[in-house]
C-alpha positions as CSV (number, residue, x, y, z in Angstrom):
1,M,-98.6,-50.9,65.3
2,L,-99.5,-50.0,61.8
3,S,-102.6,-52.6,60.8
4,R,-102.1,-55.3,58.6
5,K,-104.4,-53.4,56.1
6,Y,-101.6,-50.7,55.4
7,R,-98.5,-53.1,55.5
8,L,-96.6,-54.7,52.6
9,T,-96.3,-58.2,53.8
10,K,-95.4,-60.3,50.4
11,N,-92.2,-60.8,48.9
12,K,-93.8,-59.9,45.3
13,D,-95.5,-56.7,46.3
14,F,-91.9,-55.7,48.1
15,A,-90.6,-57.1,44.2
16,R,-92.6,-54.9,42.7
17,V,-92.3,-51.4,44.5
18,A,-88.5,-52.3,44.4
19,Q,-88.0,-53.1,40.0
20,Q,-91.1,-50.7,39.2
21,G,-91.2,-48.0,41.5
22,E,-90.7,-44.4,41.3
23,F,-87.8,-43.4,43.8
24,Y,-86.3,-40.6,45.4
25,R,-82.3,-41.1,46.8
26,G,-82.7,-39.0,50.4
27,H,-79.8,-38.4,52.6
28,Y,-81.2,-40.8,55.5
29,F,-83.4,-43.3,53.2
30,N,-84.1,-43.7,49.2
31,L,-88.8,-43.5,48.7
32,K,-89.6,-46.3,45.6
33,W,-93.1,-45.6,45.9
34,I,-96.3,-47.4,42.9
35,E,-99.7,-47.1,42.2
36,N,-102.2,-49.8,43.3
37,N,-105.7,-50.7,43.0
38,L,-106.5,-50.4,46.4
39,D,-108.6,-47.8,48.9
40,C,-105.1,-47.3,50.9
41,S,-102.0,-46.8,51.3
42,R,-99.4,-49.9,52.2
43,F,-95.4,-49.2,53.8
44,G,-92.4,-51.5,53.6
45,I,-89.7,-50.4,56.0
46,V,-86.6,-52.2,55.3
47,V,-84.1,-51.5,58.1
48,S,-80.8,-53.6,57.0
49,L,-78.1,-54.7,58.8
50,K,-75.9,-52.2,57.2
51,V,-78.1,-49.6,59.3
52,D,-77.0,-51.1,62.4
53,K,-75.7,-54.6,63.6
54,K,-78.0,-54.9,66.9
55,A,-81.9,-55.9,66.2
56,V,-83.0,-53.6,69.1
57,A,-81.7,-51.1,67.3
58,R,-83.2,-51.5,63.8
59,N,-86.6,-52.3,65.0
60,K,-86.7,-48.7,67.0
61,I,-86.1,-47.3,63.4
62,K,-89.1,-49.7,61.9
63,R,-91.1,-49.1,65.2
64,R,-90.4,-44.8,64.4
65,L,-90.9,-44.8,60.9
66,R,-94.2,-46.9,61.6
67,A,-95.3,-44.9,64.6
68,M,-94.9,-41.7,62.1
69,I,-97.0,-43.4,58.9
70,R,-99.6,-44.8,61.8
71,E,-100.3,-41.1,63.2
72,N,-101.2,-39.1,59.6
73,L,-102.5,-41.8,57.3
74,G,-105.4,-39.0,57.0
75,Q,-102.5,-36.7,55.2
76,I,-100.9,-39.6,52.9
77,V,-102.7,-40.3,49.3
78,S,-104.4,-43.0,49.2
79,G,-103.7,-45.7,47.0
80,Y,-99.8,-46.8,46.7
81,D,-97.6,-49.1,48.1
82,F,-94.6,-47.2,49.5
83,L,-91.0,-49.1,50.4
84,I,-89.3,-47.2,52.6
85,L,-85.3,-48.2,52.5
86,T,-83.6,-46.6,55.1
87,K,-79.5,-45.4,55.3
88,N,-77.1,-45.5,57.8
89,N,-77.0,-42.0,59.7
90,I,-81.0,-42.5,60.0
91,K,-79.7,-44.1,63.2
92,L,-78.0,-40.5,64.3
93,L,-81.0,-38.6,63.9
94,S,-84.7,-38.3,66.6
95,Y,-87.4,-38.8,65.8
96,A,-89.0,-35.4,65.2
97,E,-85.4,-34.9,62.3
98,I,-87.1,-38.2,60.6
99,K,-90.4,-37.4,60.6
100,I,-89.8,-33.8,59.2
101,E,-87.8,-35.5,56.7
102,L,-90.0,-38.5,55.6
103,F,-93.3,-35.8,55.7
104,R,-90.6,-32.8,53.3
105,V,-90.0,-35.2,51.0
106,L,-93.8,-36.4,50.3
107,K,-94.8,-33.2,50.2
108,N,-92.5,-32.9,47.3
109,K,-93.8,-35.9,45.2
110,G,-97.4,-35.0,45.3
111,L,-98.2,-38.0,48.3
112,I,-99.6,-35.7,50.6
113,K,-103.0,-34.5,50.6
């Protein structure tokens, strides 16, 4: 589980990132990020019903993404709010493939130390 300190929890935080954040459109997920004035980065993950109708499958994707983030918090630049919006074809990928894609995007955008 990702500690509460590192999670977006309020609707206004999600809305701020969604409306004002920089945007990356990928094959498996969209990523939005915006600076926050905190000493840590926070993450929000959205897996809609379009990805899978079953809550079990949606929760599995969220758990995988949270685990990847938790394991690599030290590498991710501090002071940002991130919003990960998953797409339908992410459920076809393995844990390793999702991790490679996520960190490739973060590295290309300069969000990894």
